[in-house]
KOLMAR-929975 format. One record per residue: residue in one letter; x, y, z of N, C-alpha, C, O, CB in turn. Coordinates in Angstrom, 1 decimal. Glycine has a CB too. Example, Ala and Ser with C-alpha at 12.3 -4.5 7.8 and 13.67 -1.06 7.14 Angstrom:
A; 13.2; -5.7; 7.8; 12.3; -4.5; 7.8; 13.2; -3.3; 7.8; 14.2; -3.3; 8.5; 11.3; -4.5; 9.0
S; 12.8; -2.2; 7.1; 13.7; -1.1; 7.1; 12.9; 0.0; 7.9; 13.4; 1.1; 8.0; 14.1; -0.6; 5.7
***
This chain:
M; -29.2; 4.6; -0.3; -28.4; 5.1; -1.4; -26.9; 4.6; -1.2; -26.4; 4.9; -0.1; -28.5; 6.6; -1.6
P; -26.3; 4.0; -2.2; -24.9; 3.5; -2.0; -24.0; 4.7; -1.9; -24.2; 5.7; -2.5; -24.5; 2.5; -3.2
P; -22.8; 4.5; -1.2; -21.8; 5.6; -1.2; -21.2; 5.8; -2.5; -21.1; 4.9; -3.4; -20.7; 5.2; -0.1
E; -20.8; 7.0; -2.7; -20.2; 7.4; -4.0; -18.8; 6.8; -4.1; -18.1; 6.7; -3.1; -20.1; 9.0; -4.1
H; -18.4; 6.5; -5.3; -17.1; 6.0; -5.6; -16.2; 7.2; -5.8; -16.5; 8.1; -6.6; -17.1; 5.0; -6.8
V; -15.1; 7.2; -5.1; -14.1; 8.3; -5.2; -12.9; 7.8; -6.0; -12.2; 6.9; -5.6; -13.7; 8.9; -3.8
T; -12.6; 8.5; -7.1; -11.5; 8.1; -7.9; -10.2; 8.7; -7.2; -10.3; 9.6; -6.4; -11.6; 8.7; -9.3
P; -9.0; 8.1; -7.5; -7.8; 8.7; -6.9; -7.6; 10.2; -7.2; -7.1; 10.9; -6.4; -6.6; 7.9; -7.5
T; -8.0; 10.6; -8.4; -7.9; 12.1; -8.7; -8.8; 12.9; -7.8; -8.3; 13.9; -7.3; -8.2; 12.3; -10.2
E; -10.0; 12.4; -7.6; -10.9; 13.2; -6.7; -10.4; 13.1; -5.3; -10.5; 14.1; -4.5; -12.3; 12.6; -6.8
Q; -9.8; 12.0; -4.9; -9.3; 11.8; -3.5; -8.1; 12.7; -3.3; -8.0; 13.3; -2.2; -8.9; 10.3; -3.3
A; -7.3; 12.9; -4.3; -6.2; 13.8; -4.1; -6.6; 15.3; -3.9; -5.8; 16.1; -3.4; -5.3; 13.7; -5.3
T; -7.8; 15.7; -4.4; -8.2; 17.0; -4.2; -9.0; 17.2; -2.9; -9.2; 18.4; -2.5; -9.1; 17.4; -5.4
Q; -9.2; 16.2; -2.2; -9.9; 16.3; -0.9; -8.8; 16.7; 0.2; -7.6; 16.7; -0.1; -10.6; 15.0; -0.5
T; -9.3; 17.0; 1.3; -8.4; 17.4; 2.4; -8.6; 16.4; 3.6; -9.6; 15.8; 3.7; -8.6; 18.9; 2.8
S; -7.6; 16.4; 4.4; -7.7; 15.6; 5.6; -7.8; 16.5; 6.8; -6.9; 17.2; 7.1; -6.4; 14.7; 5.7
P; -8.9; 16.4; 7.5; -9.1; 17.4; 8.6; -8.5; 17.0; 9.9; -8.5; 17.8; 10.9; -10.6; 17.6; 8.8
F; -8.0; 15.7; 10.1; -7.6; 15.2; 11.4; -6.1; 15.3; 11.7; -5.7; 15.7; 12.8; -8.1; 13.8; 11.5
L; -5.3; 15.0; 10.7; -3.9; 14.9; 11.0; -3.1; 15.9; 10.0; -3.5; 15.9; 8.8; -3.3; 13.5; 10.8
P; -2.2; 16.6; 10.5; -1.4; 17.4; 9.6; -0.5; 16.5; 8.7; -0.3; 15.3; 9.0; -0.4; 18.4; 10.3
I; -0.1; 17.0; 7.5; 0.5; 16.2; 6.5; 1.8; 15.6; 7.0; 2.2; 14.5; 6.6; 0.8; 17.1; 5.3
G; 2.5; 16.3; 7.9; 3.8; 15.7; 8.4; 3.6; 14.5; 9.2; 4.3; 13.5; 9.1; 4.5; 16.8; 9.2
I; 2.5; 14.5; 10.0; 2.2; 13.3; 10.9; 1.7; 12.2; 10.0; 2.1; 11.0; 10.2; 1.1; 13.7; 11.9
R; 0.9; 12.5; 9.0; 0.4; 11.5; 8.0; 1.5; 10.8; 7.3; 1.5; 9.6; 7.1; -0.6; 12.1; 7.0
K; 2.5; 11.6; 6.9; 3.6; 11.0; 6.1; 4.5; 10.2; 7.1; 5.0; 9.1; 6.7; 4.5; 12.2; 5.5
L; 4.7; 10.6; 8.3; 5.5; 9.8; 9.3; 4.7; 8.5; 9.5; 5.4; 7.4; 9.5; 5.7; 10.6; 10.6
L; 3.5; 8.5; 9.9; 2.7; 7.3; 10.1; 2.6; 6.4; 8.9; 2.8; 5.2; 9.0; 1.3; 7.7; 10.6
G; 2.4; 7.0; 7.8; 2.3; 6.2; 6.5; 3.6; 5.6; 6.2; 3.6; 4.4; 5.8; 1.9; 7.1; 5.4
T; 4.7; 6.3; 6.4; 6.0; 5.7; 6.2; 6.3; 4.5; 7.1; 6.8; 3.4; 6.6; 7.1; 6.7; 6.3
L; 6.0; 4.7; 8.4; 6.2; 3.6; 9.3; 5.3; 2.4; 9.0; 5.7; 1.2; 9.0; 5.9; 4.0; 10.7
I; 4.0; 2.6; 8.6; 3.1; 1.5; 8.3; 3.6; 0.9; 7.0; 3.6; -0.4; 6.9; 1.7; 2.1; 8.0
L; 4.0; 1.7; 6.0; 4.5; 1.1; 4.7; 5.7; 0.2; 4.9; 5.8; -0.8; 4.3; 4.7; 2.2; 3.7
L; 6.7; 0.7; 5.7; 7.9; 0.0; 5.9; 7.7; -1.3; 6.7; 8.2; -2.4; 6.3; 9.0; 0.8; 6.6
S; 6.9; -1.2; 7.7; 6.6; -2.5; 8.5; 5.7; -3.4; 7.7; 5.9; -4.6; 7.8; 5.9; -2.1; 9.8
G; 4.8; -2.9; 6.9; 4.0; -3.8; 6.1; 4.7; -4.4; 5.0; 4.5; -5.6; 4.7; 2.8; -3.0; 5.5
L; 5.6; -3.7; 4.4; 6.4; -4.2; 3.3; 7.4; -5.3; 3.8; 7.6; -6.3; 3.2; 7.2; -3.1; 2.6
A; 8.0; -5.1; 5.0; 8.9; -6.1; 5.6; 8.1; -7.3; 5.9; 8.6; -8.5; 5.7; 9.6; -5.5; 6.9
T; 6.9; -7.2; 6.5; 6.1; -8.4; 6.8; 5.7; -9.1; 5.5; 5.7; -10.3; 5.5; 4.8; -7.9; 7.6
Y; 5.3; -8.3; 4.5; 5.0; -8.9; 3.2; 6.1; -9.7; 2.6; 6.0; -10.8; 2.1; 4.5; -7.8; 2.2
A; 7.3; -9.1; 2.7; 8.5; -9.8; 2.1; 8.8; -11.1; 2.9; 9.1; -12.1; 2.3; 9.7; -8.9; 2.2
L; 8.7; -11.1; 4.2; 8.9; -12.3; 5.0; 7.8; -13.4; 4.6; 8.2; -14.5; 4.5; 8.9; -12.0; 6.5
A; 6.6; -12.9; 4.5; 5.5; -13.9; 4.1; 5.8; -14.5; 2.7; 5.5; -15.7; 2.5; 4.2; -13.2; 4.2
I; 6.2; -13.7; 1.8; 6.5; -14.2; 0.4; 7.7; -15.1; 0.4; 7.6; -16.1; -0.2; 6.8; -13.0; -0.5
M; 8.7; -14.8; 1.2; 9.8; -15.7; 1.3; 9.4; -17.1; 1.9; 9.8; -18.1; 1.4; 11.0; -15.1; 2.1
W; 8.6; -17.0; 3.0; 8.2; -18.2; 3.6; 7.3; -19.0; 2.6; 7.5; -20.3; 2.5; 7.3; -17.9; 4.9
L; 6.4; -18.4; 1.9; 5.6; -19.0; 0.9; 6.4; -19.7; -0.2; 6.2; -20.8; -0.6; 4.6; -18.1; 0.3
A; 7.4; -19.0; -0.7; 8.3; -19.5; -1.7; 9.1; -20.7; -1.3; 9.3; -21.6; -2.1; 9.2; -18.4; -2.3
V; 9.6; -20.7; -0.1; 10.4; -21.8; 0.4; 9.6; -22.9; 0.9; 10.0; -24.1; 0.6; 11.3; -21.3; 1.5
S; 8.5; -22.7; 1.6; 7.7; -23.8; 2.2; 6.6; -24.4; 1.4; 6.4; -25.6; 1.5; 7.2; -23.3; 3.5
V; 6.0; -23.6; 0.6; 4.7; -24.1; -0.1; 4.9; -24.3; -1.6; 4.5; -25.4; -2.1; 3.7; -23.0; 0.1
L; 5.6; -23.4; -2.2; 5.7; -23.6; -3.7; 6.6; -24.8; -4.1; 7.6; -25.0; -3.4; 6.2; -22.3; -4.3
P; 6.3; -25.4; -5.2; 7.2; -26.5; -5.6; 8.5; -25.9; -6.2; 8.5; -24.7; -6.7; 6.5; -27.3; -6.7
D; 9.5; -26.6; -6.1; 10.8; -26.1; -6.6; 11.0; -26.4; -8.1; 11.7; -27.2; -8.5; 12.0; -26.8; -5.8
H; 10.2; -25.6; -8.9; 10.2; -25.8; -10.3; 10.4; -24.4; -10.9; 9.8; -23.4; -10.5; 8.9; -26.5; -10.8
W; 11.2; -24.3; -11.9; 11.5; -23.0; -12.5; 10.3; -22.3; -13.1; 10.2; -21.1; -13.1; 12.6; -23.2; -13.6
A; 9.4; -23.0; -13.7; 8.2; -22.4; -14.3; 7.3; -21.8; -13.2; 6.7; -20.7; -13.5; 7.4; -23.5; -15.1
V; 7.2; -22.4; -12.1; 6.4; -21.8; -11.0; 7.1; -20.6; -10.5; 6.4; -19.6; -10.2; 6.2; -22.8; -9.8
Q; 8.4; -20.6; -10.4; 9.1; -19.4; -9.9; 9.1; -18.3; -10.9; 9.0; -17.1; -10.4; 10.6; -19.8; -9.6
I; 9.1; -18.5; -12.2; 9.0; -17.5; -13.2; 7.7; -16.7; -13.1; 7.6; -15.5; -13.3; 9.2; -18.0; -14.6
I; 6.6; -17.4; -12.7; 5.3; -16.8; -12.6; 5.2; -16.2; -11.2; 4.6; -15.0; -11.1; 4.2; -17.9; -12.8
F; 5.6; -16.8; -10.1; 5.4; -16.4; -8.8; 6.1; -15.1; -8.4; 5.5; -14.2; -7.9; 5.8; -17.5; -7.8
Y; 7.4; -15.0; -8.7; 8.2; -13.9; -8.2; 7.8; -12.6; -8.9; 7.7; -11.6; -8.1; 9.7; -14.2; -8.5
P; 7.6; -12.5; -10.2; 7.1; -11.2; -10.7; 5.7; -10.8; -10.1; 5.5; -9.6; -9.8; 7.0; -11.3; -12.2
L; 4.8; -11.7; -10.0; 3.5; -11.4; -9.4; 3.7; -11.0; -7.9; 3.0; -10.0; -7.5; 2.6; -12.6; -9.4
A; 4.5; -11.7; -7.2; 4.7; -11.3; -5.8; 5.4; -9.9; -5.7; 5.2; -9.2; -4.7; 5.5; -12.4; -5.0
G; 6.3; -9.6; -6.6; 7.0; -8.4; -6.6; 6.1; -7.2; -6.9; 6.4; -6.1; -6.5; 8.1; -8.4; -7.5
I; 5.1; -7.4; -7.7; 4.2; -6.3; -8.0; 3.0; -6.2; -7.1; 2.4; -5.1; -6.9; 3.7; -6.5; -9.5
A; 2.6; -7.3; -6.5; 1.3; -7.3; -5.7; 1.3; -6.4; -4.5; 0.2; -5.9; -4.1; 1.1; -8.7; -5.2
W; 2.4; -6.1; -3.9; 2.5; -5.2; -2.7; 2.0; -3.8; -3.1; 1.6; -3.1; -2.2; 3.8; -5.2; -2.1
A; 2.1; -3.4; -4.3; 1.8; -2.0; -4.7; 0.3; -1.7; -4.6; -0.1; -0.5; -4.4; 2.3; -1.7; -6.1
F; -0.5; -2.7; -4.8; -2.0; -2.4; -4.8; -2.5; -2.0; -3.4; -3.3; -1.1; -3.4; -2.7; -3.6; -5.3
P; -2.2; -2.7; -2.4; -2.6; -2.2; -1.1; -1.9; -0.9; -0.6; -2.4; -0.2; 0.3; -2.4; -3.3; 0.0
A; -0.7; -0.7; -1.1; 0.1; 0.5; -0.7; -0.5; 1.8; -1.4; -0.3; 2.9; -0.9; 1.5; 0.4; -1.1
K; -1.2; 1.7; -2.5; -1.7; 2.8; -3.2; -2.6; 3.7; -2.4; -2.4; 4.9; -2.4; -2.4; 2.4; -4.5
P; -3.6; 3.2; -1.7; -4.5; 4.0; -0.9; -3.8; 4.7; 0.2; -4.1; 5.8; 0.6; -5.7; 3.2; -0.4
L; -2.8; 4.0; 0.8; -2.0; 4.5; 1.9; -1.2; 5.7; 1.4; -1.2; 6.8; 2.1; -1.1; 3.5; 2.5
I; -0.6; 5.6; 0.3; 0.2; 6.7; -0.3; -0.7; 7.9; -0.7; -0.3; 9.0; -0.5; 1.0; 6.2; -1.5
A; -1.8; 7.6; -1.2; -2.8; 8.7; -1.5; -3.2; 9.4; -0.3; -3.3; 10.6; -0.3; -4.0; 8.1; -2.3
W; -3.5; 8.7; 0.8; -3.8; 9.3; 2.1; -2.7; 10.2; 2.6; -2.9; 11.2; 3.2; -4.2; 8.2; 3.1
M; -1.5; 9.7; 2.5; -0.3; 10.4; 3.0; -0.2; 11.8; 2.3; 0.3; 12.7; 2.8; 1.0; 9.6; 2.8
Q; -0.6; 11.8; 1.0; -0.4; 13.0; 0.2; -1.6; 14.0; 0.2; -1.5; 15.0; -0.4; -0.1; 12.6; -1.2
L; -2.6; 13.7; 0.9; -3.8; 14.6; 1.0; -3.3; 15.9; 1.6; -2.5; 16.0; 2.5; -4.9; 14.0; 1.9
P; -3.8; 17.1; 1.0; -3.4; 18.4; 1.6; -4.0; 18.6; 2.9; -5.1; 18.0; 3.2; -3.7; 19.5; 0.6
D; -3.5; 19.4; 3.7; -4.0; 19.8; 5.0; -5.3; 20.6; 4.8; -5.5; 21.2; 3.7; -3.1; 20.6; 5.8
N; -6.2; 20.5; 5.8; -7.5; 21.2; 5.7; -7.1; 22.7; 6.0; -6.6; 23.0; 7.1; -8.5; 20.7; 6.8
P; -7.4; 23.6; 5.1; -7.1; 25.0; 5.3; -7.8; 25.7; 6.5; -7.4; 26.8; 6.9; -7.3; 25.8; 4.0
E; -8.9; 25.1; 7.0; -9.7; 25.7; 8.0; -9.0; 25.5; 9.4; -9.3; 26.2; 10.3; -11.0; 25.1; 8.1
N; -8.0; 24.6; 9.5; -7.4; 24.3; 10.8; -6.2; 25.2; 11.0; -5.5; 25.2; 12.0; -6.9; 22.8; 10.9
***
């Protein structure tokens, strides 16, 4: 039987039994900041080294690169906001 798909709304109503919310937010913030800095450096390297120096390519590339980081960050932010397990 395949695992159930959990929507972000359902995920927000779940609890996290392992880490208190303060620790999750601290870890998530550190991961998000280091990941975003790494992503920005990779995008800058890609733009300077790989992409052709043409205005049409840049008009397409920069907006896409500016939005793309949010998709992998969404599950991390949802995890950071999970409520604590009331049983602990």
